[in-house]
KOLTIMAR-60017 format. One record per residue (C-alpha): residue in three letters; x, y, z. Coordinates in Angstrom, 1 decimal, padded with zeros to 4 digits. Example, Ala and Ser with C-alpha at 12.3 -4.5 7.8 and 13.67 -1.06 7.14 Angstrom:
2
<'ALA'; <012.3; -004.5; 007.8>> <'SER'; <013.7; -001.1; 007.1>> 
END
This chain:
114
<'MET'; <026.6; 030.1; 043.6>> <'ASP'; <024.1; 027.2; 043.4>> <'ILE'; <025.1; 023.8; 044.6>> <'LYS'; <024.9; 022.2; 041.1>> <'ALA'; <027.3; 024.8; 039.7>> <'LEU'; <029.6; 024.4; 042.7>> <'ILE'; <029.7; 020.6; 042.5>> <'PHE'; <030.1; 020.6; 038.7>> <'SER'; <033.0; 023.1; 038.9>> <'ALA'; <034.7; 020.9; 041.5>> <'VAL'; <034.1; 017.8; 039.4>> <'ALA'; <035.4; 019.5; 036.2>> <'LEU'; <038.6; 020.7; 037.8>> <'ALA'; <039.2; 017.5; 039.7>> <'GLY'; <038.4; 015.4; 036.7>> <'THR'; <041.0; 017.2; 034.5>> <'ALA'; <043.6; 016.5; 037.2>> <'GLY'; <042.6; 012.8; 037.3>> <'LEU'; <041.5; 013.2; 041.0>> <'LEU'; <037.8; 012.7; 040.6>> <'TRP'; <035.9; 012.5; 043.9>> <'THR'; <032.7; 014.4; 044.7>> <'GLY'; <031.2; 012.6; 047.6>> <'LEU'; <028.2; 011.7; 045.5>> <'THR'; <027.1; 008.2; 044.9>> <'THR'; <026.9; 007.1; 041.3>> <'ALA'; <023.1; 007.4; 041.4>> <'ASP'; <023.4; 010.9; 042.8>> <'ALA'; <025.9; 011.9; 040.1>> <'GLU'; <023.8; 010.5; 037.3>> <'ARG'; <020.6; 012.2; 038.7>> <'HIS'; <022.5; 015.5; 038.6>> <'GLY'; <023.8; 015.0; 035.1>> <'TYR'; <027.4; 014.1; 036.0>> <'PRO'; <029.2; 011.2; 034.4>> <'SER'; <029.1; 007.8; 036.0>> <'GLY'; <032.3; 006.1; 037.0>> <'HIS'; <032.3; 004.2; 033.7>> <'GLU'; <032.0; 007.4; 031.7>> <'GLN'; <034.8; 009.0; 033.7>> <'GLU'; <037.1; 006.1; 032.9>> <'GLU'; <036.2; 006.4; 029.2>> <'VAL'; <037.0; 010.1; 029.2>> <'ARG'; <040.2; 009.5; 031.1>> <'SER'; <041.2; 006.8; 028.6>> <'LEU'; <040.4; 009.1; 025.6>> <'MET'; <042.7; 011.8; 027.1>> <'GLN'; <045.5; 009.3; 027.8>> <'GLN'; <045.3; 008.0; 024.2>> <'GLY'; <045.5; 011.6; 022.9>> <'ASP'; <042.0; 011.3; 021.3>> <'ILE'; <040.7; 014.4; 023.2>> <'LEU'; <042.3; 017.4; 025.0>> <'PRO'; <041.8; 017.8; 028.7>> <'LEU'; <038.8; 019.8; 029.7>> <'GLU'; <041.0; 022.5; 031.3>> <'GLN'; <042.6; 023.3; 028.0>> <'ILE'; <039.2; 023.8; 026.4>> <'LEU'; <038.0; 025.9; 029.3>> <'GLN'; <041.1; 028.2; 028.8>> <'LYS'; <040.1; 028.6; 025.2>> <'ALA'; <036.5; 029.4; 026.2>> <'ARG'; <037.7; 032.0; 028.6>> <'GLN'; <039.8; 033.6; 025.8>> <'GLN'; <036.5; 034.1; 023.9>> <'HIS'; <034.4; 035.3; 026.9>> <'THR'; <035.1; 035.9; 030.5>> <'GLY'; <032.5; 034.8; 033.0>> <'LYS'; <031.2; 031.8; 034.9>> <'VAL'; <031.1; 028.3; 033.4>> <'LEU'; <027.7; 026.9; 033.9>> <'GLU'; <028.0; 023.5; 032.3>> <'THR'; <030.3; 021.4; 030.3>> <'GLU'; <029.6; 018.3; 028.2>> <'LEU'; <031.5; 016.0; 026.0>> <'GLU'; <029.6; 014.5; 023.1>> <'LYS'; <030.4; 012.2; 020.2>> <'ASP'; <028.9; 013.3; 016.9>> <'ASP'; <029.7; 011.4; 013.7>> <'ASP'; <032.9; 010.0; 015.1>> <'ARG'; <034.0; 013.4; 016.3>> <'TYR'; <034.3; 014.4; 019.9>> <'ILE'; <032.9; 017.8; 020.8>> <'TYR'; <033.1; 019.8; 024.1>> <'GLU'; <030.1; 022.0; 024.7>> <'ILE'; <030.7; 024.8; 027.2>> <'GLU'; <027.9; 026.9; 028.5>> <'LEU'; <028.9; 030.1; 030.3>> <'LEU'; <027.4; 033.2; 031.8>> <'ASP'; <029.4; 036.1; 030.5>> <'GLU'; <030.1; 039.4; 032.4>> <'SER'; <027.2; 041.1; 030.6>> <'GLY'; <024.8; 038.5; 031.9>> <'GLU'; <024.3; 036.6; 028.6>> <'VAL'; <024.5; 032.9; 028.4>> <'ARG'; <026.8; 031.6; 025.6>> <'GLU'; <027.2; 028.1; 024.3>> <'LEU'; <030.6; 027.3; 022.7>> <'GLU'; <031.4; 024.1; 020.9>> <'PHE'; <035.0; 023.0; 020.5>> <'ASP'; <036.5; 020.1; 018.6>> <'ALA'; <037.7; 018.0; 021.5>> <'THR'; <040.7; 016.7; 019.6>> <'THR'; <042.1; 019.9; 018.1>> <'GLY'; <040.6; 022.5; 020.5>> <'GLU'; <039.2; 024.4; 017.5>> <'LEU'; <036.2; 026.6; 018.2>> <'MET'; <033.5; 025.2; 015.9>> <'LYS'; <030.4; 027.1; 017.0>> <'GLU'; <029.3; 029.9; 019.3>> <'GLU'; <025.8; 031.1; 020.0>> <'ARG'; <024.0; 033.2; 022.5>> <'GLU'; <021.2; 031.5; 024.4>> <'ASP'; <017.9; 033.4; 024.8>> 
END
């Protein structure tokens, strides 16, 4: 497992439990594409207010669609709608990108990456 995937997995799991600590400085985290402390607080606040579901719930839904290794997760806001993007490597070796409504958990889009 490469270091980025390992660190991201740890960040994703710890972040959903509210125990975020990676040992990275803010600059290191941002350079590797991880949320800054401010962004982490914003995501935590959205979860506490009930505006978005915890990432772990979305990951469970993604695993129901495809088993495999999560490569990347991202939370985006598009036209006042929060969307989780999950990229995973399925057991057949194909990379899939799944988009979920972050509020309802509904699968909105699925595509295979080339």
